[in-house]
C-alpha positions in Angstrom: -39.2 -4.5 4.8 -40.7 -7.0 7.2 -43.5 -6.1 9.6 -42.3 -5.6 13.2 -43.0 -8.1 15.9 -43.7 -7.3 19.5 -40.1 -7.3 20.5 -39.2 -4.9 17.7 -41.9 -2.4 18.8 -40.7 -2.6 22.5 -37.0 -2.1 21.4 -38.0 0.8 19.2 -39.9 2.5 22.0 -36.9 2.0 24.3 -34.5 3.3 21.7 -36.7 6.4 21.2 -36.9 7.0 24.9 -33.1 7.0 25.1 -32.5 8.8 21.8 -31.8 12.3 20.8 -33.8 15.1 22.5 -35.4 17.5 20.0 -33.4 20.7 19.6 -36.4 22.6 20.9 -35.8 21.0 24.3 -32.5 22.9 24.6 -34.2 26.3 24.3 -33.3 27.2 27.8 -29.6 27.2 27.0 -27.9 30.4 26.0 -28.0 31.1 22.3 -24.2 30.9 21.9 -24.1 27.5 23.7 -26.9 25.8 22.0 -26.0 22.7 19.9 -25.6 23.6 16.2 -25.8 21.3 13.2 -23.7 22.5 10.2 -24.6 21.1 6.8 -22.2 21.8 4.1 -21.3 20.7 0.6 -24.3 21.1 -1.8 -27.6 22.3 -0.3 -30.2 22.0 -3.0 -33.1 24.4 -2.2 -35.2 24.1 -5.4 -35.0 23.7 -9.1 -32.7 26.7 -9.5 -31.0 27.4 -6.2 -28.1 25.6 -4.5 -25.9 27.0 -1.7 -22.8 25.7 0.0 -24.0 25.4 3.6 -26.7 26.0 6.2 -27.0 25.7 9.9 -29.7 24.2 12.1 -30.1 26.2 15.3 -33.0 25.7 17.7 -34.6 23.4 15.2 -34.7 26.1 12.5 -32.8 26.8 9.3 -30.4 29.7 9.0 -28.0 30.5 6.2 -26.0 32.9 8.4 -23.2 31.5 10.5 -24.5 31.6 14.1 -22.7 33.0 17.0 -22.1 30.1 19.4 -19.6 28.5 21.7 -21.2 25.1 22.2 -21.2 21.9 20.3 -21.2 21.9 16.5 -21.9 18.8 14.5 -21.0 18.9 10.8 -22.6 16.7 8.1 -21.3 16.9 4.5 -22.9 15.9 1.3 -25.8 16.7 -0.9 -28.7 18.0 1.2 -32.4 18.4 0.0 -35.6 19.4 1.7 -37.2 16.4 3.5 -38.9 14.0 1.1 -42.7 13.9 0.8 -44.9 10.8 0.5 -48.2 12.1 -0.8 -50.0 8.8 -0.8 -49.3 7.0 2.5 -51.5 5.3 5.0 -50.2 5.5 8.5 -52.4 3.4 10.8 -53.5 0.9 8.0 -52.3 -2.7 7.7 -53.3 -5.6 5.4 -56.4 -6.3 7.4 -57.4 -2.8 8.1 -56.7 -0.7 11.2 -53.6 -1.2 13.3 -52.8 -0.2 16.8 -50.8 2.9 17.8 -47.6 1.0 18.3 -47.7 -0.3 14.8 -48.7 3.1 13.4 -45.7 4.6 15.2 -43.4 1.9 13.7 -44.8 2.7 10.2 -44.1 6.4 10.6 -40.6 5.8 11.9 -39.9 3.5 8.9 -41.0 6.3 6.6 -38.9 8.9 8.5 -35.7 6.8 8.4 -36.0 6.5 4.6 -36.0 10.3 4.4 -39.8 10.9 4.3 -40.3 13.8 6.6 -43.7 15.0 5.3 -46.7 12.6 4.7 -50.0 13.3 3.3 -52.0 10.4 4.8 -54.4 9.5 2.0 -56.9 7.9 4.3 -56.6 6.0 7.5 -59.0 3.9 9.6 -57.6 5.3 12.9 -57.1 8.7 14.4 -53.5 9.5 14.0 -53.7 13.1 15.2 -51.4 12.2 18.1 -48.5 12.2 15.6 -48.7 16.0 15.5 -47.4 16.0 19.1 -44.4 13.8 18.4 -41.3 15.8 17.4 -39.5 12.6 16.5 -42.1 11.5 13.8 -42.7 13.0 10.3 -45.0 15.9 9.8 -48.5 14.5 8.9 -51.3 16.0 6.8 -54.3 13.8 7.5 -57.2 13.1 5.1 -59.5 11.3 7.6 -61.1 8.0 6.6 -61.4 6.7 3.1 -65.0 7.2 2.0 -66.6 4.3 0.1 -69.7 2.2 -0.2 -70.5 -1.2 1.4 -68.7 -4.1 -0.5 -67.2 -1.6 -2.9 -63.7 -1.4 -1.4 -61.3 -3.4 0.7 -62.9 -4.7 3.9 -61.9 -2.8 7.0 -60.3 0.1 5.2 -63.0 2.7 4.7 -65.9 4.5 6.3 -68.7 2.9 4.3 -71.9 4.9 3.3 -75.0 2.8 2.8 -76.8 5.8 1.3 -74.9 7.7 -1.4 -76.9 10.8 -0.6 -75.0 11.1 2.7 -71.7 11.7 1.0 -71.7 15.6 1.1 -72.5 15.6 4.9 -69.9 12.9 5.6 -67.3 14.8 3.5 -67.9 17.8 5.7 -67.3 15.7 8.8 -64.1 14.3 7.5 -62.9 17.7 6.3 -63.3 19.0 9.8 -61.7 15.9 11.3 -58.6 16.0 9.1 -55.9 18.5 8.1 -57.4 20.0 4.9 -57.9 16.9 2.8 -60.6 14.4 2.1 -60.2 11.0 0.4 -62.9 9.5 -1.8 -62.9 6.0 -3.4 -64.2 6.9 -6.8 -64.3 3.4 -8.3 -63.9 -0.3 -7.5 -65.0 -3.7 -8.8 -68.7 -4.3 -8.7 -69.0 -8.0 -7.9 -72.8 -7.8 -8.2 -72.4 -7.9 -11.9 -71.1 -11.5 -11.7 -68.8 -12.6 -14.6 -69.2 -9.1 -16.0 -67.9 -7.6 -12.8 -65.5 -4.8 -13.4 -64.4 -1.3 -12.2 -67.4 0.9 -11.8 -67.9 4.4 -10.3 -69.2 4.5 -6.7 -71.0 7.8 -6.7 -73.6 9.6 -9.0 -72.1 12.7 -10.6 -74.5 15.1 -8.9 -73.6 13.7 -5.5 -69.9 14.0 -6.3 -70.4 17.6 -7.2 -72.2 18.4 -4.0 -69.6 16.5 -1.9 -66.6 18.3 -3.4 -68.4 21.6 -3.1 -69.0 20.8 0.6 -65.3 20.1 1.1 -64.3 23.3 -0.6 -66.8 25.3 1.4 -65.0 24.0 4.5 -61.6 24.9 3.2 -60.5 21.3 2.3 -59.3 19.8 -0.9 -60.4 16.4 -2.2 -58.4 13.6 -3.7 -59.8 10.4 -5.2 -58.7 6.9 -5.8 -59.4 6.0 -9.4 -58.3 3.1 -11.6 -61.0 3.3 -14.2 -61.8 5.7 -17.1 -65.5 5.7 -16.3 -65.2 7.5 -13.0 -63.0 10.3 -14.3 -65.5 12.6 -16.2 -67.7 12.9 -13.1 -64.7 13.7 -10.9 -63.4 16.4 -13.3 -66.9 17.9 -13.7 -67.2 18.0 -9.9 -63.9 19.9 -9.4 -61.7 17.2 -8.0 -58.4 18.6 -6.7 -56.1 15.6 -7.1 -56.1 12.1 -8.6 -54.6 9.0 -7.0 -53.4 6.3 -9.4 -55.2 7.8 -12.4 -54.6 4.7 -14.6 -57.7 5.2 -16.6 -56.8 8.6 -18.0 -57.2 8.6 -21.8 -55.2 11.0 -24.0 -58.2 13.4 -24.1 -58.6 13.3 -20.3 -54.8 13.7 -19.8 -55.1 16.9 -21.8 -57.9 18.1 -19.7 -56.2 17.2 -16.4 -53.1 19.2 -17.6 -55.2 22.1 -18.6 -56.9 22.3 -15.2 -53.6 21.8 -13.3 -54.8 18.7 -11.4 -51.9 16.7 -10.0 -51.8 12.9 -10.4 -50.0 10.5 -8.0 -49.1 7.5 -10.2 -48.3 5.0 -7.3 -46.2 2.8 -9.6 -45.4 0.3 -6.7 -49.2 -0.3 -6.4 -49.8 -0.5 -10.2 -46.9 -3.0 -10.4 -49.2 -5.4 -8.5 -52.0 -5.3 -11.0 -50.9 -8.4 -12.9 -51.0 -10.4 -9.7 -54.4 -8.9 -8.7 -55.7 -9.9 -12.2 -54.5 -13.4 -11.7 -56.4 -13.7 -8.4 -59.7 -12.7 -10.0 -59.4 -14.0 -13.5 -61.6 -17.1 -13.2 -64.5 -15.3 -11.6 -64.2 -11.8 -13.1 -62.5 -12.1 -16.5 -63.4 -8.6 -17.6 -61.8 -7.0 -14.6 -58.7 -9.2 -14.9 -58.3 -8.2 -18.6 -58.5 -4.5 -17.7 -56.0 -4.8 -14.8 -53.5 -6.6 -17.0 -53.8 -3.9 -19.6 -53.3 -1.1 -17.0 -50.3 -3.0 -15.7 -48.7 -3.4 -19.1 -49.0 0.2 -20.1 -48.0 1.7 -16.7 -44.7 3.2 -17.7 -45.9 4.6 -21.0 -48.9 6.1 -19.2 -46.6 7.9 -16.7 -44.4 9.2 -19.5 -47.5 10.5 -21.3 -48.7 12.3 -18.2 -45.3 13.9 -17.8 -45.0 14.8 -21.4 -48.4 16.5 -21.3 -47.3 18.7 -18.5 -49.4 17.1 -15.7 -47.9 17.7 -12.3 -46.8 14.3 -10.9 -46.6 13.7 -7.2 -44.7 10.8 -5.5 -46.7 8.4 -3.4 -46.0 4.9 -2.3 -49.5 3.7 -1.2 -47.8 2.4 1.9 -50.0 0.6 4.3 -52.2 -2.3 3.3 -50.2 -4.4 0.9 -47.1 -2.2 0.5 -44.5 -1.6 3.2 -43.6 1.7 4.7 -40.2 3.4 4.0 -40.4 2.7 0.3 -40.4 6.2 -1.1 -36.9 5.6 -2.7 -38.4 2.6 -4.5 -41.3 4.6 -5.8 -38.9 7.3 -7.0 -36.8 4.7 -8.8 -39.9 3.3 -10.5 -40.7 6.8 -11.9 -37.1 7.0 -13.3 -37.6 3.5 -14.7 -40.7 4.9 -16.5 -38.6 7.5 -18.2 -38.9 10.6 -16.0 -35.6 12.4 -15.7 -33.9 11.8 -12.3 -33.6 15.5 -11.4 -37.4 15.8 -12.1 -38.2 12.9 -9.9 -36.1 14.3 -7.0 -38.0 17.7 -7.3 -41.3 15.9 -7.3 -40.3 13.9 -4.2 -39.1 17.0 -2.3 -39.5 20.8 -2.8 -42.2 20.8 -5.5 -44.6 18.8 -3.5 -43.8 20.7 -0.3 -44.8 23.8 -2.2 -48.0 22.1 -3.5 -49.0 21.1 0.1 -48.1 24.5 1.5 -45.2 23.3 3.7 -41.9 25.2 3.5 -38.7 23.6 2.4 -35.3 24.9 3.4 -36.1 28.5 4.1 -34.6 30.9 6.6 -36.3 30.6 9.9 -38.3 27.5 9.0 -38.1 24.0 10.4 -34.8 22.2 9.6 -36.2 19.1 7.9 -33.7 17.7 5.4 -31.9 14.7 4.1 -28.2 14.5 3.3 -26.8 12.0 0.7 -23.2 11.0 -0.2 -23.9 11.3 -3.9 -25.9 13.9 -5.9 -29.5 12.5 -6.0 -30.1 14.6 -9.1 -27.8 12.2 -11.0 -28.5 8.9 -9.4 -31.9 8.3 -7.8 -30.7 5.1 -6.1 -28.9 7.2 -3.5 -32.3 8.0 -2.0 -32.2 4.5 -0.5 -29.0 5.2 1.4 -29.2 8.6 3.2 -26.2 9.8 5.0 -28.3 11.7 7.6 -32.0 12.4 8.1 -32.6 15.6 10.0 -36.1 16.3 11.4 -36.8 19.6 13.3 -33.0 20.1 13.5 -32.2 16.7 15.0 -30.3 14.0 13.3 -32.9 11.1 13.7 -31.2 8.6 11.4 -27.7 8.1 10.1 -26.2 6.0 7.3 -22.7 5.5 6.0 
C-alpha cells in the first residue's frame, strides 16, 4: 500500500465527514425505528461456538431478534470478531513521528483491512485522540518505545542517557498509556566496530526494577528482542510479552511456554532481515551473519513456538518500514510457516481479544466484526477481501 499524498488525506477527511454516522448518534430515535444491521450465515464466536445470526442495534450485539419498524440492513457470510493487530505503530513513519492526518490515515487503512483493535506497541506521538473517534479502531497504547541513545532507530524512541532512570520512566509511560509499556531490549552496538552485533540495552537488575514498577502501576510490559542474549534477563525480570522473539533457543522456548508468555512473531518484519543484513554486511559482518540466520530459520522457529504450546499473537509491525492494513498478509505468513489456518484466525481475532481483555461478539457488547464471503477458517487469503467491516455497529468498509 502506497503512502498517502496530501490530496489523499484531504479526500479521506471529506469522505469521513460525509460518511456513515455512528449508530450511537441515532439513540434519540425510538427503539423500534432505530436502524438495525442483521448479520446472518455463519457467526463464529470462538473456537467452539458458531451461531446463525446476530443483530447490531444501537452499536451493540444482540442475539435476540429486535423489535423494530425501521430500516434493516442485512449482510450475509462468515462473520468473526474484529481482527486484532497486537504490534502496530500508529503515528510512526519511516523517519519517526508523523502528523495527526497521517496517523488517521494509518488507522483507517488498518480498519478497512478488518483490524478493529490495535495494541500500539510504541509511538512517538500522543494518539489518545483516537479514543474519541468512533470511526477509527479501538486503540490500546503503550506510550513511547524506551531505548538508549544510538541503540535504536533514530527518531522512534524516548532515549534514556542514564539506564538507572528506566524504572521511573517506565512508571511515567505506564500512566501515560493504556496499560502497556514497550521496551527495546536489544539492538546492534555499533561501538564494537567490526564486532558490532545485537546486545542487550539494560542491566538485569534495572530491568527487574523497571518491570516491577510497571506492574505496581497496573501495567504490563512487552519487549522488542531479536537476540538470545537479552532473553534471560527479560524472563528473570518477569516480562509479560515478547515481540519478535527470534533469539529464543529450544530451552528458552520451553521456559516461555511454561510461564505462559505470549510471543508476537512479526513475520513480515523478520522477512526483511536478509535485506537488513546486506545493508550492514561490509561494516558489521557478525551482525549480518546473525540476521541472515534468523531470517533463514523464521518459519521453522514459528512452528517450534507453536508446537511447544507458546501463545502466538498476530502483529504486523506496521509503521516505520511496513505499511498499515497488512494484517491479512501477516496471517498468511503464519499459515505459510505451517500454523493451521483455523488456529491463525483464532490468534488474529477472539483469542487475542481475550488476552487483551476486550470482548468479542458478546450480548450487549460493541458490535465490532468482519464479514467474509468464504470461511476464513479454511482459506486465510479471504482475510484480504472482507465483504463488510463493522465497527461499533456501523458498516465502515464494504467489499464485493
